[in-house]
C-alpha positions in Angstrom: -0.1 -0.1 -0.1 1.2 3.3 -0.5 0.2 6.6 1.0 0.6 10.0 -1.0 0.5 13.1 1.1 0.2 17.1 0.4 1.2 18.9 3.1 2.2 22.9 3.5 4.0 24.7 6.1 2.7 27.7 7.8 4.3 30.7 6.3 4.5 32.6 9.3 6.1 29.2 10.8 8.7 28.7 8.3 11.7 30.8 10.2 10.8 28.9 13.5 10.6 25.6 11.7 13.4 26.2 9.9 15.7 27.3 13.1 14.4 24.3 14.5 14.9 21.9 12.4 17.8 23.1 10.4 17.7 21.6 6.9 14.8 19.8 4.9 16.2 16.3 5.2 15.9 16.2 8.7 12.3 17.9 8.4 11.4 15.5 5.9 12.3 12.5 7.9 10.6 13.2 11.0 7.3 14.2 9.0 7.6 10.7 7.2 8.1 8.8 10.5 4.9 10.9 11.8 3.0 9.7 8.6 4.1 6.4 9.1 2.7 6.4 13.0 -0.6 7.9 11.7 -0.8 5.4 9.1 -0.1 2.2 11.0 -3.0 3.5 13.7 -5.1 4.2 11.1 -4.6 0.6 9.2 -5.2 -1.0 12.4 -8.4 0.1 13.0 -9.7 -1.4 9.7 -10.0 -4.9 9.0 -7.8 -6.2 5.9 -10.7 -7.2 3.9 -12.5 -3.4 4.6 -9.7 -1.5 2.8 -11.0 -1.5 -0.6 -14.8 -1.2 0.2 -13.8 1.4 3.0 -11.2 3.0 0.8 -12.6 6.4 1.9 -13.0 5.9 5.6 -9.4 4.9 5.8 -8.0 7.7 3.9 -10.0 9.9 5.8 -8.8 8.4 9.3 -5.2 8.4 8.1 -5.4 12.4 6.8 -7.1 12.8 10.6 -4.4 10.9 12.2 -1.7 12.5 10.4 -2.7 15.8 11.1 -2.9 15.2 14.7 0.7 14.0 14.6 2.3 16.5 12.4 1.0 19.7 14.2 4.1 19.7 16.1 5.9 20.4 12.9 3.8 23.3 11.8 2.3 21.3 8.8 -1.1 21.5 7.4 -2.4 18.1 5.7 -4.1 19.1 2.9 -4.7 15.9 1.1 -4.1 12.0 1.6 -4.2 9.5 -1.3 -4.1 5.4 -0.7 -2.9 4.0 -3.5 -2.3 0.1 -4.3 -4.6 -0.8 -1.5 -4.0 -4.8 -1.8 -2.5 -7.4 0.1 0.8 -8.1 0.3 2.4 -10.8 -2.0 3.5 -12.9 1.2 -0.5 -12.6 2.2 -1.7 -13.9 -1.3 1.0 -16.7 -1.3 -0.3 -17.8 2.2 -3.8 -17.6 1.2 -2.9 -19.6 -2.1 -1.3 -22.2 -0.2 -3.5 -22.8 2.5 -6.3 -22.9 -0.2 -4.1 -25.4 -2.0 -3.8 -27.6 1.3 -7.9 -27.2 1.8 -8.1 -29.0 -1.7 -5.4 -31.3 -1.1 -7.1 -32.6 1.9 -10.3 -32.8 0.3 -9.0 -34.6 -2.5 -7.4 -37.1 -0.2 -10.6 -37.6 1.7 -12.6 -38.0 -1.5 -10.0 -40.7 -2.6 -10.1 -42.5 1.0 -13.7 -42.6 0.5 -13.6 -44.6 -2.8 -11.1 -46.9 -1.6 -13.0 -47.7 1.0 -16.3 -47.9 -1.0 -14.2 -50.2 -3.4 -12.8 -52.4 -0.6 -16.6 -52.9 1.1 -17.8 -53.6 -2.1 -14.9 -56.3 -2.5 -15.6 -57.5 1.0 -19.2 -57.8 0.2 -18.4 -60.3 -2.6 -16.1 -62.0 -0.8 -18.5 -62.6 2.0 -21.5 -63.5 -0.4 -19.4 -66.1 -2.5 -18.0 -67.5 1.4 -21.5 -67.7 2.2 -22.7 -69.3 -0.8 -20.1 -71.9 -0.6 -20.6 -72.5 3.1 -24.3 -73.0 2.1 -23.4 -75.5 -0.8 -21.1 -77.6 1.5 -23.9 -77.7 4.2 -26.3 -78.9 1.7 -23.8 -81.4 0.6 -22.9 -82.6 3.7 -26.6 -82.7 4.9 -27.7 -84.8 1.4 -25.0 -87.2 1.9 -25.3 -87.5 5.8 -21.6 -86.7 6.3 -19.7 -85.3 9.2 -16.9 -82.7 8.6 -13.9 -85.2 8.4 -16.0 -87.0 5.9 -16.9 -83.9 3.8 -13.0 -83.0 3.9 -12.2 -86.4 2.5 -14.8 -86.0 0.0 -13.6 -82.8 -1.3 -9.9 -84.5 -1.3 -11.2 -87.3 -3.6 -13.0 -84.6 -6.2 -9.9 -82.5 -6.6 -7.6 -85.9 -7.1 -10.3 -87.2 -9.5 -10.5 -83.8 -11.3 -6.6 -83.5 -11.7 -6.5 -87.4 -13.0 -8.9 -86.3 -15.6 -6.5 -83.5 -16.9 -7.7 -80.7 -14.5 -5.4 -78.1 -12.9 -3.0 -79.0 -10.5 -4.2 -79.9 -6.7 -2.3 -77.6 -4.5 -2.9 -78.5 -0.9 -2.0 -76.1 2.2 -2.6 -78.1 5.6 -1.4 -77.4 8.4 -0.4 -80.3 11.4 -1.8 -82.1 13.1 -4.3 -82.2 10.0 -3.8 -84.8 7.5 -5.2 -85.8 4.2 -6.5 -89.4 3.0 -7.1 -90.7 -0.3 -9.9 -93.5 -0.1 -11.6 -94.4 -3.4 -15.3 -94.6 -1.8 -16.8 -93.4 1.3 
């Protein structure tokens, strides 16, 4: 933000100001410091989002506060203009970074929800398949009046018979103490 300031020194006070400050550079440095103090005070009275819509109010407050601060320098403030009342680039970068972080979080949450939905779908299919296989096994055991041990022997015979007829190789993974047995009949 830039502030343009127009002021004059009272003609009748000019000799006193010249004697007191000796040169214009010293006077200008003190005026600038007083003006900066007024700008900081005035800007602190407004929210950052009010600088554009309430630009005139901000300028008026800066002018009023400046007039109070430079009264000791025998100066009269005629006009204050507020220019480039925008956000600093660091602030813009921080806001952009924060927005990007929100978008990244939102994307991650959406991806998580999609993966959870896919996993739940896969689980539902697997559970349904397991329930179907369990129901089929229960039906076979019931129809053939088998125990679990008899049913395992039956499945082993069916797998070996399928392999003997040119089917896929039989791979069994039985942990001890389970043992497979081969019988031609039940």
